[in-house]
All heavy atoms as TSV, in Angstrom:
chain	resi	resn	atom	element	x	y	z
A	1	MET	N	N	114.865	163.229	110.043
A	1	MET	CA	C	115.520	162.589	111.160
A	1	MET	C	C	114.480	162.220	112.205
A	1	MET	O	O	113.626	163.012	112.570
A	1	MET	CB	C	116.554	163.540	111.749
A	1	MET	CG	C	117.169	163.010	112.994
A	1	MET	SD	S	118.850	163.568	113.113
A	1	MET	CE	C	119.239	162.863	114.664
A	2	ALA	N	N	114.565	160.993	112.677
A	2	ALA	CA	C	113.598	160.496	113.661
A	2	ALA	C	C	113.917	161.063	115.043
A	2	ALA	O	O	115.059	161.393	115.359
A	2	ALA	CB	C	113.644	158.983	113.698
A	3	THR	N	N	112.892	161.148	115.838
A	3	THR	CA	C	113.080	161.655	117.199
A	3	THR	C	C	113.348	160.540	118.185
A	3	THR	O	O	113.484	160.803	119.372
A	3	THR	CB	C	111.835	162.446	117.642
A	3	THR	OG1	O	110.698	161.584	117.566
A	3	THR	CG2	C	111.627	163.657	116.761
A	4	TRP	N	N	113.421	159.303	117.712
A	4	TRP	CA	C	113.731	158.168	118.582
A	4	TRP	C	C	114.693	157.241	117.864
A	4	TRP	O	O	114.855	157.266	116.669
A	4	TRP	CB	C	112.467	157.404	118.978
A	4	TRP	CG	C	111.468	157.298	117.882
A	4	TRP	CD1	C	111.510	156.480	116.797
A	4	TRP	CD2	C	110.295	158.077	117.736
A	4	TRP	NE1	N	110.429	156.704	116.004
A	4	TRP	CE2	C	109.650	157.664	116.546
A	4	TRP	CE3	C	109.701	159.064	118.498
A	4	TRP	CZ2	C	108.465	158.221	116.118
A	4	TRP	CZ3	C	108.516	159.603	118.046
A	4	TRP	CH2	C	107.916	159.184	116.881
A	5	THR	N	N	115.319	156.387	118.656
A	5	THR	CA	C	116.287	155.442	118.110
A	5	THR	C	C	115.570	154.152	117.717
A	5	THR	O	O	114.404	153.937	118.067
A	5	THR	CB	C	117.372	155.115	119.154
A	5	THR	OG1	O	116.750	154.461	120.261
A	5	THR	CG2	C	118.092	156.373	119.607
A	6	LEU	N	N	116.285	153.296	117.030
A	6	LEU	CA	C	115.734	152.007	116.623
A	6	LEU	C	C	115.358	151.178	117.850
A	6	LEU	O	O	114.304	150.544	117.881
A	6	LEU	CB	C	116.737	151.258	115.743
A	6	LEU	CG	C	116.333	149.865	115.283
A	6	LEU	CD1	C	115.048	149.920	114.469
A	6	LEU	CD2	C	117.449	149.233	114.477
A	7	GLU	N	N	116.194	151.202	118.868
A	7	GLU	CA	C	115.926	150.425	120.086
A	7	GLU	C	C	114.661	150.920	120.779
A	7	GLU	O	O	113.850	150.127	121.258
A	7	GLU	CB	C	117.117	150.498	121.052
A	7	GLU	CG	C	118.365	149.795	120.557
A	7	GLU	CD	C	119.128	150.603	119.509
A	7	GLU	OE1	O	118.997	151.849	119.475
A	7	GLU	OE2	O	119.835	149.982	118.707
A	8	THR	N	N	114.479	152.236	120.818
A	8	THR	CA	C	113.281	152.807	121.435
A	8	THR	C	C	112.038	152.420	120.646
A	8	THR	O	O	111.022	152.034	121.232
A	8	THR	CB	C	113.393	154.338	121.504
A	8	THR	OG1	O	114.581	154.680	122.217
A	8	THR	CG2	C	112.192	154.950	122.179
A	9	ALA	N	N	112.111	152.494	119.330
A	9	ALA	CA	C	110.972	152.129	118.491
A	9	ALA	C	C	110.625	150.656	118.658
A	9	ALA	O	O	109.445	150.295	118.745
A	9	ALA	CB	C	111.274	152.448	117.028
A	10	LYS	N	N	111.641	149.806	118.729
A	10	LYS	CA	C	111.384	148.374	118.937
A	10	LYS	C	C	110.761	148.120	120.308
A	10	LYS	O	O	109.891	147.261	120.444
A	10	LYS	CB	C	112.681	147.571	118.797
A	10	LYS	CG	C	113.111	147.389	117.368
A	10	LYS	CD	C	114.354	146.528	117.274
A	10	LYS	CE	C	114.746	146.266	115.843
A	10	LYS	NZ	N	115.929	145.403	115.733
A	11	ALA	N	N	111.194	148.862	121.322
A	11	ALA	CA	C	110.627	148.706	122.660
A	11	ALA	C	C	109.159	149.119	122.677
A	11	ALA	O	O	108.318	148.435	123.281
A	11	ALA	CB	C	111.424	149.531	123.673
A	12	HIS	N	N	108.844	150.222	121.999
A	12	HIS	CA	C	107.445	150.659	121.916
A	12	HIS	C	C	106.602	149.633	121.158
A	12	HIS	O	O	105.484	149.317	121.575
A	12	HIS	CB	C	107.340	152.015	121.225
A	12	HIS	CG	C	107.650	153.159	122.122
A	12	HIS	ND1	N	106.737	153.701	122.986
A	12	HIS	CD2	C	108.789	153.874	122.295
A	12	HIS	CE1	C	107.286	154.697	123.651
A	12	HIS	NE2	N	108.543	154.817	123.244
A	13	LEU	N	N	107.132	149.126	120.063
A	13	LEU	CA	C	106.408	148.119	119.295
A	13	LEU	C	C	106.130	146.885	120.142
A	13	LEU	O	O	105.011	146.372	120.163
A	13	LEU	CB	C	107.192	147.737	118.037
A	13	LEU	CG	C	106.590	146.619	117.175
A	13	LEU	CD1	C	105.195	147.002	116.686
A	13	LEU	CD2	C	107.502	146.308	116.001
A	14	GLN	N	N	107.126	146.426	120.883
A	14	GLN	CA	C	106.946	145.245	121.733
A	14	GLN	C	C	105.911	145.507	122.823
A	14	GLN	O	O	105.099	144.650	123.144
A	14	GLN	CB	C	108.278	144.809	122.350
A	14	GLN	CG	C	108.180	143.492	123.085
A	14	GLN	CD	C	107.702	142.355	122.183
A	14	GLN	OE1	O	108.212	142.171	121.076
A	14	GLN	NE2	N	106.726	141.610	122.644
A	15	ALA	N	N	105.916	146.721	123.387
A	15	ALA	CA	C	104.940	147.066	124.420
A	15	ALA	C	C	103.521	147.029	123.861
A	15	ALA	O	O	102.602	146.519	124.520
A	15	ALA	CB	C	105.254	148.449	124.988
A	16	TRP	N	N	103.336	147.545	122.649
A	16	TRP	CA	C	102.006	147.523	122.050
A	16	TRP	C	C	101.588	146.114	121.670
A	16	TRP	O	O	100.414	145.756	121.768
A	16	TRP	CB	C	101.932	148.470	120.860
A	16	TRP	CG	C	101.854	149.889	121.284
A	16	TRP	CD1	C	102.850	150.829	121.227
A	16	TRP	CD2	C	100.732	150.557	121.881
A	16	TRP	NE1	N	102.408	152.021	121.748
A	16	TRP	CE2	C	101.112	151.881	122.145
A	16	TRP	CE3	C	99.442	150.160	122.203
A	16	TRP	CZ2	C	100.247	152.805	122.725
A	16	TRP	CZ3	C	98.576	151.075	122.781
A	16	TRP	CH2	C	98.979	152.383	123.029
A	17	LEU	N	N	102.529	145.284	121.246
A	17	LEU	CA	C	102.209	143.885	120.959
A	17	LEU	C	C	101.800	143.158	122.233
A	17	LEU	O	O	100.865	142.343	122.231
A	17	LEU	CB	C	103.403	143.193	120.292
A	17	LEU	CG	C	103.697	143.626	118.861
A	17	LEU	CD1	C	105.029	143.048	118.395
A	17	LEU	CD2	C	102.574	143.214	117.925
A	18	ASP	N	N	102.480	143.458	123.338
A	18	ASP	CA	C	102.111	142.873	124.626
A	18	ASP	C	C	100.722	143.337	125.064
A	18	ASP	O	O	99.938	142.560	125.616
A	18	ASP	CB	C	103.145	143.235	125.705
A	18	ASP	CG	C	104.493	142.598	125.445
A	18	ASP	OD1	O	104.563	141.626	124.664
A	18	ASP	OD2	O	105.489	143.086	126.021
A	19	ALA	N	N	100.413	144.602	124.803
A	19	ALA	CA	C	99.093	145.133	125.151
A	19	ALA	C	C	98.002	144.434	124.343
A	19	ALA	O	O	96.946	144.096	124.886
A	19	ALA	CB	C	99.047	146.637	124.900
A	20	GLU	N	N	98.272	144.186	123.062
A	20	GLU	CA	C	97.287	143.483	122.245
A	20	GLU	C	C	97.056	142.072	122.770
A	20	GLU	O	O	95.924	141.588	122.833
A	20	GLU	CB	C	97.732	143.432	120.788
A	20	GLU	CG	C	96.710	142.768	119.880
A	20	GLU	CD	C	97.190	142.629	118.448
A	20	GLU	OE1	O	98.385	142.371	118.243
A	20	GLU	OE2	O	96.347	142.770	117.554
A	21	LEU	N	N	98.124	141.424	123.186
A	21	LEU	CA	C	98.006	140.080	123.746
A	21	LEU	C	C	97.191	140.097	125.032
A	21	LEU	O	O	96.343	139.229	125.257
A	21	LEU	CB	C	99.400	139.497	123.993
A	21	LEU	CG	C	99.461	138.047	124.442
A	21	LEU	CD1	C	98.824	137.148	123.389
A	21	LEU	CD2	C	100.889	137.641	124.686
A	22	ALA	N	N	97.408	141.090	125.873
A	22	ALA	CA	C	96.646	141.194	127.120
A	22	ALA	C	C	95.172	141.451	126.839
A	22	ALA	O	O	94.297	140.896	127.519
A	22	ALA	CB	C	97.217	142.315	127.983
A	23	ILE	N	N	94.887	142.264	125.840
A	23	ILE	CA	C	93.497	142.559	125.494
A	23	ILE	C	C	92.821	141.321	124.924
A	23	ILE	O	O	91.637	141.080	125.164
A	23	ILE	CB	C	93.421	143.737	124.503
A	23	ILE	CG1	C	93.833	145.026	125.202
A	23	ILE	CG2	C	92.021	143.890	123.929
A	23	ILE	CD1	C	93.984	146.197	124.271
A	24	SER	N	N	93.569	140.502	124.184
A	24	SER	CA	C	92.971	139.326	123.555
A	24	SER	C	C	92.509	138.293	124.585
A	24	SER	O	O	91.652	137.471	124.281
A	24	SER	CB	C	93.954	138.686	122.572
A	24	SER	OG	O	95.034	138.107	123.270
A	25	THR	N	N	93.059	138.342	125.791
A	25	THR	CA	C	92.620	137.407	126.828
A	25	THR	C	C	91.339	137.873	127.495
A	25	THR	O	O	90.743	137.136	128.258
A	25	THR	CB	C	93.707	137.210	127.900
A	25	THR	OG1	O	93.977	138.465	128.520
A	25	THR	CG2	C	94.965	136.631	127.306
A	26	GLY	N	N	90.916	139.074	127.224
A	26	GLY	CA	C	89.672	139.603	127.767
A	26	GLY	C	C	89.739	141.113	127.801
A	26	GLY	O	O	90.586	141.671	128.503
A	27	GLN	N	N	88.880	141.767	127.037
A	27	GLN	CA	C	88.949	143.221	126.968
A	27	GLN	C	C	88.379	143.855	128.229
A	27	GLN	O	O	88.790	144.920	128.631
A	27	GLN	CB	C	88.225	143.745	125.736
A	27	GLN	CG	C	88.462	145.222	125.525
A	27	GLN	CD	C	88.248	145.650	124.103
A	27	GLN	OE1	O	87.974	144.833	123.250
A	27	GLN	NE2	N	88.374	146.926	123.851
A	28	SER	N	N	87.433	143.196	128.850
A	28	SER	CA	C	86.910	143.714	130.111
A	28	SER	C	C	86.475	142.542	130.971
A	28	SER	O	O	86.163	141.458	130.474
A	28	SER	CB	C	85.730	144.654	129.860
A	28	SER	OG	O	84.648	143.940	129.321
A	29	TYR	N	N	86.495	142.760	132.255
A	29	TYR	CA	C	86.015	141.724	133.157
A	29	TYR	C	C	85.421	142.372	134.392
A	29	TYR	O	O	85.654	143.528	134.690
A	29	TYR	CB	C	87.110	140.723	133.510
A	29	TYR	CG	C	88.330	141.300	134.173
A	29	TYR	CD1	C	88.409	141.368	135.563
A	29	TYR	CD2	C	89.400	141.748	133.421
A	29	TYR	CE1	C	89.532	141.892	136.173
A	29	TYR	CE2	C	90.524	142.266	134.025
A	29	TYR	CZ	C	90.582	142.327	135.409
A	29	TYR	OH	O	91.696	142.843	136.017
A	30	ARG	N	N	84.615	141.586	135.099
A	30	ARG	CA	C	83.893	142.095	136.253
A	30	ARG	C	C	84.181	141.189	137.452
A	30	ARG	O	O	84.170	139.977	137.342
A	30	ARG	CB	C	82.396	142.112	135.952
A	30	ARG	CG	C	81.535	142.617	137.066
A	30	ARG	CD	C	80.065	142.571	136.695
A	30	ARG	NE	N	79.763	143.407	135.551
A	30	ARG	CZ	C	79.439	144.698	135.617
A	30	ARG	NH1	N	79.381	145.293	136.784
A	30	ARG	NH2	N	79.173	145.378	134.535
A	31	ILE	N	N	84.445	141.828	138.570
A	31	ILE	CA	C	84.600	141.121	139.839
A	31	ILE	C	C	83.613	141.768	140.805
A	31	ILE	O	O	83.801	142.914	141.208
A	31	ILE	CB	C	86.037	141.216	140.390
A	31	ILE	CG1	C	87.022	140.597	139.401
A	31	ILE	CG2	C	86.126	140.554	141.759
A	31	ILE	CD1	C	88.470	140.761	139.787
A	32	GLY	N	N	82.583	141.034	141.115
A	32	GLY	CA	C	81.552	141.593	141.984
A	32	GLY	C	C	80.876	142.779	141.317
A	32	GLY	O	O	80.357	142.672	140.213
A	33	SER	N	N	80.901	143.915	141.969
A	33	SER	CA	C	80.277	145.112	141.404
A	33	SER	C	C	81.275	145.993	140.666
A	33	SER	O	O	80.913	147.009	140.092
A	33	SER	CB	C	79.625	145.933	142.526
A	33	SER	OG	O	80.624	146.385	143.414
A	34	ARG	N	N	82.539	145.605	140.637
A	34	ARG	CA	C	83.571	146.389	139.958
A	34	ARG	C	C	83.841	145.828	138.570
A	34	ARG	O	O	83.825	144.629	138.363
A	34	ARG	CB	C	84.868	146.378	140.762
A	34	ARG	CG	C	84.715	146.996	142.110
A	34	ARG	CD	C	86.005	146.914	142.856
A	34	ARG	NE	N	86.176	148.138	143.601
A	34	ARG	CZ	C	87.326	148.606	143.982
A	34	ARG	NH1	N	88.429	147.965	143.686
A	34	ARG	NH2	N	87.404	149.725	144.659
A	35	GLN	N	N	84.113	146.727	137.640
A	35	GLN	CA	C	84.417	146.320	136.280
A	35	GLN	C	C	85.677	147.028	135.813
A	35	GLN	O	O	85.849	148.228	136.032
A	35	GLN	CB	C	83.263	146.649	135.341
A	35	GLN	CG	C	83.550	146.211	133.915
A	35	GLN	CD	C	82.358	146.400	132.999
A	35	GLN	OE1	O	81.267	146.718	133.443
A	35	GLN	NE2	N	82.574	146.201	131.716
A	36	LEU	N	N	86.561	146.263	135.158
A	36	LEU	CA	C	87.794	146.820	134.600
A	36	LEU	C	C	87.733	146.659	133.095
A	36	LEU	O	O	87.455	145.575	132.591
A	36	LEU	CB	C	89.028	146.106	135.142
A	36	LEU	CG	C	90.345	146.503	134.494
A	36	LEU	CD1	C	90.718	147.928	134.902
A	36	LEU	CD2	C	91.443	145.555	134.865
A	37	GLU	N	N	87.983	147.741	132.378
A	37	GLU	CA	C	88.017	147.682	130.919
A	37	GLU	C	C	89.410	148.075	130.458
A	37	GLU	O	O	89.953	149.087	130.882
A	37	GLU	CB	C	86.976	148.614	130.306
A	37	GLU	CG	C	86.900	148.443	128.822
A	37	GLU	CD	C	85.568	148.886	128.264
A	37	GLU	OE1	O	84.568	148.833	128.978
A	37	GLU	OE2	O	85.569	149.280	127.095
A	38	ARG	N	N	89.955	147.238	129.606
A	38	ARG	CA	C	91.293	147.510	129.079
A	38	ARG	C	C	91.200	148.491	127.919
A	38	ARG	O	O	90.143	148.958	127.574
A	38	ARG	CB	C	91.939	146.213	128.635
A	38	ARG	CG	C	92.136	145.268	129.800
A	38	ARG	CD	C	92.766	143.997	129.337
A	38	ARG	NE	N	92.657	143.001	130.392
A	38	ARG	CZ	C	93.659	142.276	130.824
A	38	ARG	NH1	N	94.847	142.410	130.315
A	38	ARG	NH2	N	93.478	141.395	131.763
A	39	ALA	N	N	92.327	148.769	127.303
A	39	ALA	CA	C	92.388	149.760	126.209
A	39	ALA	C	C	91.580	149.308	124.994
A	39	ALA	O	O	91.238	148.140	124.845
A	39	ALA	CB	C	93.839	149.980	125.810
A	40	ASN	N	N	91.323	150.251	124.132
A	40	ASN	CA	C	90.573	150.009	122.904
A	40	ASN	C	C	91.449	149.230	121.923
A	40	ASN	O	O	92.548	149.665	121.569
A	40	ASN	CB	C	90.162	151.354	122.325
A	40	ASN	CG	C	89.293	151.230	121.106
A	40	ASN	OD1	O	89.030	150.138	120.624
A	40	ASN	ND2	N	88.862	152.361	120.596
A	41	LEU	N	N	90.963	148.085	121.455
A	41	LEU	CA	C	91.747	147.227	120.561
A	41	LEU	C	C	92.065	147.915	119.239
A	41	LEU	O	O	93.165	147.767	118.710
A	41	LEU	CB	C	91.006	145.911	120.314
A	41	LEU	CG	C	91.756	144.851	119.517
A	41	LEU	CD1	C	93.073	144.497	120.192
A	41	LEU	CD2	C	90.903	143.625	119.338
A	42	ALA	N	N	91.139	148.695	118.717
A	42	ALA	CA	C	91.394	149.392	117.454
A	42	ALA	C	C	92.550	150.388	117.604
A	42	ALA	O	O	93.404	150.506	116.716
A	42	ALA	CB	C	90.136	150.116	116.987
A	43	GLU	N	N	92.598	151.094	118.723
A	43	GLU	CA	C	93.687	152.049	118.960
A	43	GLU	C	C	95.022	151.321	119.119
A	43	GLU	O	O	96.053	151.773	118.613
A	43	GLU	CB	C	93.393	152.874	120.215
A	43	GLU	CG	C	94.462	153.876	120.554
A	43	GLU	CD	C	94.639	154.960	119.501
A	43	GLU	OE1	O	93.676	155.284	118.799
A	43	GLU	OE2	O	95.767	155.477	119.384
A	44	VAL	N	N	95.012	150.186	119.783
A	44	VAL	CA	C	96.244	149.403	119.961
A	44	VAL	C	C	96.760	148.936	118.608
A	44	VAL	O	O	97.957	149.036	118.326
A	44	VAL	CB	C	95.998	148.219	120.923
A	44	VAL	CG1	C	97.183	147.273	120.939
A	44	VAL	CG2	C	95.705	148.721	122.323
A	45	ARG	N	N	95.872	148.461	117.768
A	45	ARG	CA	C	96.304	148.001	116.443
A	45	ARG	C	C	96.829	149.144	115.588
A	45	ARG	O	O	97.758	148.975	114.804
A	45	ARG	CB	C	95.159	147.282	115.747
A	45	ARG	CG	C	94.910	145.929	116.387
A	45	ARG	CD	C	93.976	145.079	115.614
A	45	ARG	NE	N	93.910	143.759	116.225
A	45	ARG	CZ	C	92.879	142.958	116.114
A	45	ARG	NH1	N	91.835	143.328	115.403
A	45	ARG	NH2	N	92.897	141.783	116.690
A	46	LYS	N	N	96.263	150.335	115.740
A	46	LYS	CA	C	96.757	151.500	115.015
A	46	LYS	C	C	98.175	151.836	115.479
A	46	LYS	O	O	99.046	152.159	114.668
A	46	LYS	CB	C	95.822	152.693	115.249
A	46	LYS	CG	C	96.106	153.846	114.336
A	46	LYS	CD	C	95.198	155.046	114.409
A	46	LYS	CE	C	94.075	155.046	115.361
A	46	LYS	NZ	N	93.377	156.338	115.448
A	47	GLN	N	N	98.423	151.753	116.771
A	47	GLN	CA	C	99.761	152.027	117.304
A	47	GLN	C	C	100.766	150.960	116.858
A	47	GLN	O	O	101.925	151.275	116.579
A	47	GLN	CB	C	99.716	152.102	118.832
A	47	GLN	CG	C	99.020	153.331	119.353
A	47	GLN	CD	C	99.784	154.590	119.002
A	47	GLN	OE1	O	101.003	154.642	119.025
A	47	GLN	NE2	N	99.036	155.632	118.651
A	48	ILE	N	N	100.331	149.709	116.774
A	48	ILE	CA	C	101.215	148.640	116.292
A	48	ILE	C	C	101.631	148.922	114.854
A	48	ILE	O	O	102.808	148.793	114.494
A	48	ILE	CB	C	100.536	147.266	116.417
A	48	ILE	CG1	C	100.442	146.864	117.897
A	48	ILE	CG2	C	101.296	146.200	115.625
A	48	ILE	CD1	C	99.618	145.624	118.147
A	49	ALA	N	N	100.687	149.329	114.023
A	49	ALA	CA	C	101.011	149.658	112.624
A	49	ALA	C	C	101.980	150.833	112.558
A	49	ALA	O	O	102.944	150.819	111.780
A	49	ALA	CB	C	99.730	149.971	111.857
A	50	PHE	N	N	101.749	151.858	113.388
A	50	PHE	CA	C	102.629	153.029	113.403
A	50	PHE	C	C	104.052	152.633	113.783
A	50	PHE	O	O	105.012	152.979	113.093
A	50	PHE	CB	C	102.091	154.079	114.383
A	50	PHE	CG	C	103.042	155.222	114.590
A	50	PHE	CD1	C	103.139	156.234	113.660
A	50	PHE	CD2	C	103.857	155.278	115.715
A	50	PHE	CE1	C	104.025	157.290	113.837
A	50	PHE	CE2	C	104.737	156.317	115.910
A	50	PHE	CZ	C	104.829	157.327	114.965
A	51	TRP	N	N	104.199	151.886	114.894
A	51	TRP	CA	C	105.538	151.540	115.360
A	51	TRP	C	C	106.214	150.536	114.436
A	51	TRP	O	O	107.440	150.551	114.285
A	51	TRP	CB	C	105.510	151.054	116.807
A	51	TRP	CG	C	105.302	152.197	117.744
A	51	TRP	CD1	C	104.190	152.486	118.459
A	51	TRP	CD2	C	106.233	153.250	118.036
A	51	TRP	NE1	N	104.360	153.644	119.179
A	51	TRP	CE2	C	105.611	154.132	118.935
A	51	TRP	CE3	C	107.526	153.529	117.620
A	51	TRP	CZ2	C	106.236	155.273	119.430
A	51	TRP	CZ3	C	108.148	154.665	118.111
A	51	TRP	CH2	C	107.525	155.523	119.001
A	52	SER	N	N	105.446	149.674	113.787
A	52	SER	CA	C	106.038	148.763	112.799
A	52	SER	C	C	106.636	149.555	111.644
A	52	SER	O	O	107.738	149.250	111.174
A	52	SER	CB	C	104.985	147.798	112.265
A	52	SER	OG	O	104.541	146.943	113.273
A	53	ASN	N	N	105.913	150.571	111.189
A	53	ASN	CA	C	106.429	151.420	110.117
A	53	ASN	C	C	107.667	152.188	110.560
A	53	ASN	O	O	108.617	152.339	109.787
A	53	ASN	CB	C	105.348	152.398	109.642
A	53	ASN	CG	C	104.263	151.715	108.864
A	53	ASN	OD1	O	104.476	150.645	108.296
A	53	ASN	ND2	N	103.086	152.309	108.840
A	54	GLU	N	N	107.665	152.679	111.798
A	54	GLU	CA	C	108.825	153.414	112.294
A	54	GLU	C	C	110.052	152.509	112.393
A	54	GLU	O	O	111.156	152.912	112.036
A	54	GLU	CB	C	108.521	154.040	113.656
A	54	GLU	CG	C	107.538	155.184	113.595
A	54	GLU	CD	C	108.020	156.328	112.721
A	54	GLU	OE1	O	109.163	156.778	112.895
A	54	GLU	OE2	O	107.238	156.768	111.863
A	55	VAL	N	N	109.863	151.281	112.869
A	55	VAL	CA	C	110.981	150.337	112.948
A	55	VAL	C	C	111.515	150.050	111.546
A	55	VAL	O	O	112.726	150.035	111.333
A	55	VAL	CB	C	110.552	149.034	113.668
A	55	VAL	CG1	C	111.595	147.946	113.495
A	55	VAL	CG2	C	110.309	149.300	115.149
A	56	ALA	N	N	110.615	149.840	110.596
A	56	ALA	CA	C	111.040	149.574	109.217
A	56	ALA	C	C	111.822	150.747	108.647
A	56	ALA	O	O	112.845	150.562	107.980
A	56	ALA	CB	C	109.821	149.267	108.347
A	57	LYS	N	N	111.373	151.973	108.915
A	57	LYS	CA	C	112.094	153.160	108.432
A	57	LYS	C	C	113.484	153.234	109.034
A	57	LYS	O	O	114.465	153.526	108.344
A	57	LYS	CB	C	111.338	154.434	108.807
A	57	LYS	CG	C	110.151	154.747	107.961
A	57	LYS	CD	C	109.552	156.056	108.431
A	57	LYS	CE	C	108.137	156.243	107.980
A	57	LYS	NZ	N	107.529	157.452	108.558
A	58	LEU	N	N	113.567	153.006	110.350
A	58	LEU	CA	C	114.857	153.119	111.023
A	58	LEU	C	C	115.820	152.002	110.639
A	58	LEU	O	O	117.030	152.182	110.694
A	58	LEU	CB	C	114.650	153.149	112.542
A	58	LEU	CG	C	113.979	154.421	113.059
A	58	LEU	CD1	C	113.567	154.236	114.511
A	58	LEU	CD2	C	114.895	155.608	112.913
A	59	GLU	N	N	115.281	150.847	110.249
A	59	GLU	CA	C	116.140	149.756	109.800
A	59	GLU	C	C	116.575	149.937	108.361
A	59	GLU	O	O	117.401	149.192	107.861
A	59	GLU	CB	C	115.415	148.415	109.966
A	59	GLU	CG	C	115.322	147.958	111.400
A	59	GLU	CD	C	114.591	146.640	111.548
A	59	GLU	OE1	O	113.805	146.274	110.634
A	59	GLU	OE2	O	114.796	145.987	112.576
A	60	GLY	N	N	116.003	150.939	107.695
A	60	GLY	CA	C	116.412	151.223	106.328
A	60	GLY	C	C	115.649	150.445	105.287
A	60	GLY	O	O	116.020	150.440	104.119
A	61	LYS	N	N	114.574	149.782	105.685
A	61	LYS	CA	C	113.768	149.047	104.716
A	61	LYS	C	C	112.887	150.044	103.983
A	61	LYS	O	O	112.167	150.812	104.583
A	61	LYS	CB	C	112.896	148.012	105.412
A	61	LYS	CG	C	113.679	146.925	106.082
A	61	LYS	CD	C	112.753	145.951	106.768
A	61	LYS	CE	C	113.527	144.895	107.503
A	61	LYS	NZ	N	112.649	143.999	108.249
A	62	LYS	N	N	112.966	149.996	102.685
A	62	LYS	CA	C	112.150	150.900	101.882
A	62	LYS	C	C	110.923	150.145	101.388
A	62	LYS	O	O	111.006	148.994	101.002
A	62	LYS	CB	C	112.943	151.430	100.698
A	62	LYS	CG	C	114.088	152.311	101.112
A	62	LYS	CD	C	114.772	152.897	99.919
A	62	LYS	CE	C	115.893	153.806	100.366
A	62	LYS	NZ	N	116.585	154.412	99.253
A	63	SER	N	N	109.816	150.824	101.409
A	63	SER	CA	C	108.603	150.208	100.882
A	63	SER	C	C	108.612	150.319	99.361
A	63	SER	O	O	109.157	151.259	98.797
A	63	SER	CB	C	107.366	150.878	101.472
A	63	SER	OG	O	107.342	152.230	101.096
A	64	ARG	N	N	108.016	149.360	98.744
A	64	ARG	CA	C	107.962	149.381	97.283
A	64	ARG	C	C	106.857	150.323	96.842
A	64	ARG	O	O	105.790	150.352	97.415
A	64	ARG	CB	C	107.692	147.995	96.748
A	64	ARG	CG	C	108.831	147.072	97.019
A	64	ARG	CD	C	108.563	145.739	96.419
A	64	ARG	NE	N	109.667	144.851	96.735
A	64	ARG	CZ	C	109.970	143.786	96.042
A	64	ARG	NH1	N	109.242	143.456	95.010
A	64	ARG	NH2	N	110.978	143.039	96.388
A	65	ARG	N	N	107.161	151.049	95.823
A	65	ARG	CA	C	106.188	151.994	95.303
A	65	ARG	C	C	105.779	151.537	93.908
A	65	ARG	O	O	106.618	151.278	93.055
A	65	ARG	CB	C	106.810	153.376	95.245
A	65	ARG	CG	C	105.822	154.439	94.982
A	65	ARG	CD	C	106.432	155.774	95.232
A	65	ARG	NE	N	105.423	156.779	95.003
A	65	ARG	CZ	C	105.614	158.048	95.139
A	65	ARG	NH1	N	106.787	158.491	95.502
A	65	ARG	NH2	N	104.653	158.891	94.911
A	66	VAL	N	N	104.497	151.439	93.699
A	66	VAL	CA	C	103.970	150.976	92.422
A	66	VAL	C	C	103.387	152.167	91.685
A	66	VAL	O	O	102.635	152.948	92.255
A	66	VAL	CB	C	102.885	149.899	92.640
A	66	VAL	CG1	C	102.295	149.469	91.313
A	66	VAL	CG2	C	103.452	148.722	93.397
A	67	MET	N	N	103.754	152.274	90.423
A	67	MET	CA	C	103.216	153.347	89.603
A	67	MET	C	C	102.548	152.716	88.385
A	67	MET	O	O	103.000	151.689	87.883
A	67	MET	CB	C	104.324	154.295	89.168
A	67	MET	CG	C	105.004	154.990	90.324
A	67	MET	SD	S	106.254	156.118	89.774
A	67	MET	CE	C	105.247	157.514	89.354
A	68	ARG	N	N	101.516	153.349	87.940
A	68	ARG	CA	C	100.795	152.862	86.775
A	68	ARG	C	C	100.997	153.852	85.631
A	68	ARG	O	O	100.822	155.046	85.808
A	68	ARG	CB	C	99.324	152.747	87.107
A	68	ARG	CG	C	98.516	152.143	86.036
A	68	ARG	CD	C	97.108	151.940	86.519
A	68	ARG	NE	N	96.333	151.278	85.494
A	68	ARG	CZ	C	95.106	150.901	85.656
A	68	ARG	NH1	N	94.502	151.127	86.790
A	68	ARG	NH2	N	94.475	150.312	84.683
A	69	VAL	N	N	101.349	153.330	84.478
A	69	VAL	CA	C	101.590	154.161	83.311
A	69	VAL	C	C	100.638	153.719	82.210
A	69	VAL	O	O	100.508	152.535	81.924
A	69	VAL	CB	C	103.040	154.042	82.828
A	69	VAL	CG1	C	103.267	154.863	81.572
A	69	VAL	CG2	C	103.999	154.439	83.914
A	70	VAL	N	N	99.984	154.688	81.614
A	70	VAL	CA	C	99.081	154.386	80.499
A	70	VAL	C	C	99.695	154.999	79.244
A	70	VAL	O	O	99.767	156.229	79.106
A	70	VAL	CB	C	97.676	154.986	80.758
A	70	VAL	CG1	C	96.756	154.713	79.594
A	70	VAL	CG2	C	97.107	154.466	82.054
A	71	PRO	N	N	100.154	154.160	78.344
A	71	PRO	CA	C	100.743	154.702	77.107
A	71	PRO	C	C	99.654	155.316	76.216
A	71	PRO	O	O	98.565	154.767	76.079
A	71	PRO	CB	C	101.380	153.497	76.436
A	71	PRO	CG	C	100.728	152.311	77.045
A	71	PRO	CD	C	100.216	152.718	78.380
A	72	ARG	N	N	99.966	156.440	75.639
A	72	ARG	CA	C	99.014	157.133	74.749
A	72	ARG	C	C	99.716	157.469	73.442
A	72	ARG	O	O	100.847	157.929	73.439
A	72	ARG	CB	C	98.515	158.402	75.428
A	72	ARG	CG	C	97.752	158.098	76.707
A	72	ARG	CD	C	97.324	159.336	77.391
A	72	ARG	NE	N	96.288	160.007	76.590
A	72	ARG	CZ	C	95.731	161.139	76.909
A	72	ARG	NH1	N	96.101	161.777	78.004
A	72	ARG	NH2	N	94.810	161.668	76.169
A	73	ASP	N	N	99.031	157.232	72.396
A	73	ASP	CA	C	99.566	157.556	71.086
A	73	ASP	C	C	98.882	158.841	70.618
A	73	ASP	O	O	97.710	158.828	70.252
A	73	ASP	CB	C	99.307	156.410	70.111
A	73	ASP	CG	C	99.984	156.630	68.780
A	73	ASP	OD1	O	100.940	157.435	68.724
A	73	ASP	OD2	O	99.556	155.987	67.810
A	74	LEU	N	N	99.593	159.923	70.645
A	74	LEU	CA	C	99.001	161.215	70.255
A	74	LEU	C	C	99.231	161.501	68.828
A	74	LEU	O	O	99.918	161.707	68.097
A	74	LEU	CB	C	99.531	162.322	71.152
A	74	LEU	CG	C	99.181	162.150	72.622
A	74	LEU	CD1	C	99.830	163.265	73.415
A	74	LEU	CD2	C	97.669	162.213	72.821
């Protein structure tokens, strides 16, 4: 059982997508002697993958599982 609802997971996913968009416009910038650095892009992408998987689980989408079988003649 998940600790969050589908709506909460979608809200988190959207927030992380918005963060990625903000980072893509400039990860850091400088005004005079001050510098602002935004979040780490790799961490944001990891969170996007996590929340995408959580949304898929809560929506009931099952991932396909591939198995490999090697026939043997004993």
